[in-house]
N, C-alpha and C positions, 0 to 999 in steps of 0.2 A: 179635774181628773185627767191625767195624761192619756193620750191615745195609745193603743197597743203598738208595739214595735212592728208587728206583722203588717199594719197599715202602711207604715213608712216604707217597709221593704217592698210591698206590692206597688206603691206609687213610684218607687225608684225604677221598677221594671218597665214602667211606661216612659222612661227616659225624660222625666220631668226634672227641672232645675231644683236645687235645694230650697230656693225661696218659694217656688210654686208648691213644693211638698209642704213647707211650713205654713203657707197660706191655707192650703186645703185642710191641714190638721187643725188650724185655728178656727176656720169658719165651720168646721165639722162639729166643734164643741160649743161655739157661742151662737146664740140666737140672733139672726139678722145682723151680723157685724158689718160696719161700713168701711169704706176705703180708709178713712181717717183713723178709725179705731184699729184696724189691722196694722196700719203704718206705725201707730203708737206702740202696739203690743210687740211688734217685731223689730222696733227701733230702726226703721228704714223710712224712705221717703215715699210719697204717694205715687210718683211715676213708676217706681219699681214694683209697687203693689199692682198697679194697672197692668204692667207687663206680665206679672205672674198670673193675674186673673185671665188675661188673654190666652196665656199658655194653657191654663186649665180648661178654658172654654173650647180650645181647638181639639183637645182630646176627649171632650164631652163630659167633663166632671163638674161643670158649672151650668146651671139652668140658663137657657137662652131667654132673651127679652126680659131682662131684669132692670129695675131702677136701683142702681147701686147706692143711691142716696138713702134708700129705705132699708138697705141690708142686702147681703149677698147670700144666695141659697145654693148650697152644693147638691150635687146628685148623690143619692144614697150609695153606700159601699158596694151594693150588688152591681152597680155600674162598673166599678173597678174590676170585679171578677169577670164581667162580660168583656171588658176591654182586654184583659189579660188572655182570655180564651181566644179572642179574635187574633191577637198577636201570635199566640202559639200556633194557631192554624196557618197563619200567613207564613211564619218561619218554617213550618213543616213543609208547606207547599213549595217554598223557595228552595229548601234543601232537596226535595225530590226532583224539582226541575233542574237544579244544578248537577245533581248526581247523574241525570240522564245524559248531560253533555260533557261530563267530566273527562271521559276518554278523549274527546275532540279537543278540549281545552288543554289537556296534558300534552297532546301531540304538538299543539301550537307552542306551548310553553317550552318544551324541550327541544323544539326544532330551531330555536333562536340562539343555539350555541352557547347556552349558559355554562357557567363553571361546573366541572364534574363534581359529583357528590358521592362520597363513600362513607358508609356507616357500619360499625361493627357492634353487634349486640349479642347477648348470651341468654340462654334459657328458653324453655318451651313456650312460655307465655309471649315472649317477644316474637317467636316464630309464628304463633297463632295470630298475633296482632297484624303482622305483615301479610300473612296468608289471607286474612279477612280484607285487607286493603286491596287485594287483587279484585275483589268483587265490586269495589267502588271505581276502579280506574281502568280495568282491562276491557278491550274488545275481543281479544284473542289471547290464549295462553299457550306457551310452549313449555312442556315439562320434560326434564331429563333426570334419570337416576334410579336409585334403588327404592322402589315403592314400598317394599315390606318394611324397611327401616323408616321410611316416611310415615307409614301408618302407625308404627310404634311411637313416633314422636307426637302425632296429633290425635291418635285414636281413630280406629276405622269407622266407628259409628259417627264421630264428629265429621269425618271426611264425607260420609254419605249425605249428611245434612248440608254440608257446605256445597256438595255437588248439586243438590236440588236447588239451592239458591243460585248457583251459577247458571243452571239451565233456565231458571225463571228469568234471569237477566239477559239470556240469549248470548252468553259468552262461550265461544267455541274453544275447545282444548285439543291440542296435539300432544300425545304422550309417548315418549320413548322410555321404556322401562325394562328393568331386569324382571325376570319371572319369579313367581312365588305363589304360595297357597292363596293369598288374598287377591293377588293379581289375576288368578284364574277365575275370579268371580266377575271379571270385566269381559266385555266383548268389543269388537271393533266396529260394530254397527253404530253409525252416528244416530240416525233416527232422532228421537226427542232427547237423546243423551248428549247431543251436540259435542261429539268427540271422535277422534280416531286414535287407535292404540297400535303401536308397533313394539315388538319385543327385541331387546338388544341381544345379539348372539353371545354365547358363552365365551367365545374367543376374545371378546372385548376385555376380559379379565374381571377382577373383583371391583365392584363399584359400591361404595358405602354411602357417599353423599348424594345430594340432589341439587338441582337448580331449576328455576323457572324464569321465563321471560314474559314480561307484559309491559305495555306502554313503552316507556324508555328506561325501564328498570330491569335489572337481573338480580335475583335473590339466590344466594348460595348458602347451603346448610351443611355444616360439619357436625354430624351426630356424635362423633367421638368426643369432641370438646364442647358440644352443645352450643356451637357458635354460629352466628348468622352474619352474613356480609351482604349489604345492599349496595349496588353500584348503579348510579344514575350518570351515564356517560354515553353519548350517542355513538362515538367511535368504537368503544369497547363492545357495547351491546349490539350494534349493527354487525360487527365482526362475528360475535357469538351467534347471532341469529342466522347469519349466512352459513356458518359451520353446521349449525343445527339442521337447517333446511337441506344442505348438501347430504348429510348423513341420512336424513329422513328419506330422501329420494333413492339412496343406495339400498336401503333395507326393503325386503319384500313384505307384502301384506301378510299378516299372520293372524288367523282367526283364533280368538281366545274364547273357549266355550265355558259356560257356567251361568249362574244366576246373578244378576246385578244386585 
């Protein structure tokens, strides 16, 4: 009787060699198979079978302290599930640890004068994907543009949920924005909101697009064409950041009243 494909797929997730997987499948089905019998069944030599047995033993799928001359006893399939769950927990912890230091790693990566990178994408989903990327890479965000159009793109409720996640991660935001009905629901008190907001005067003219700066990236959105441009270039983005900070200092503090 052939073993289920699910067993082979699960064993492959433990990064076992093809031979080790075949050996486990075989000894799982045969009562007390010996090294010689396994080699015969798999049409290979005894040394390779010993290597596969050692591989299975290291991941805990072969019972310890066995007399291989009398037959090899595998651990039950429940052990495979346990090993997969252990691996899943380990990967999740590694991912969480790496996420915590990702802003620092990004700074080091982009400070080494790597080749500039420019990407053009289109569509709301692309914008949201990059918007979410901010939460993984940023220590601080600088935002500039028409917030009302911005909210139309991503949805105001979505933005509120994203903001809660930003606050949870401790990412500070500086916001230079045109005014509008939904902007009036913000205020400039940082507090646990981790942000400062300044309103762009009307004499700056009509502003439809937006851009934001984080890490070594600037992301520019053209809502008319639903087009997104990502620029990873230290020279361009340092210049853009300097211009942003200069404008920020020129504008007065302006309190926006309302409910967040």
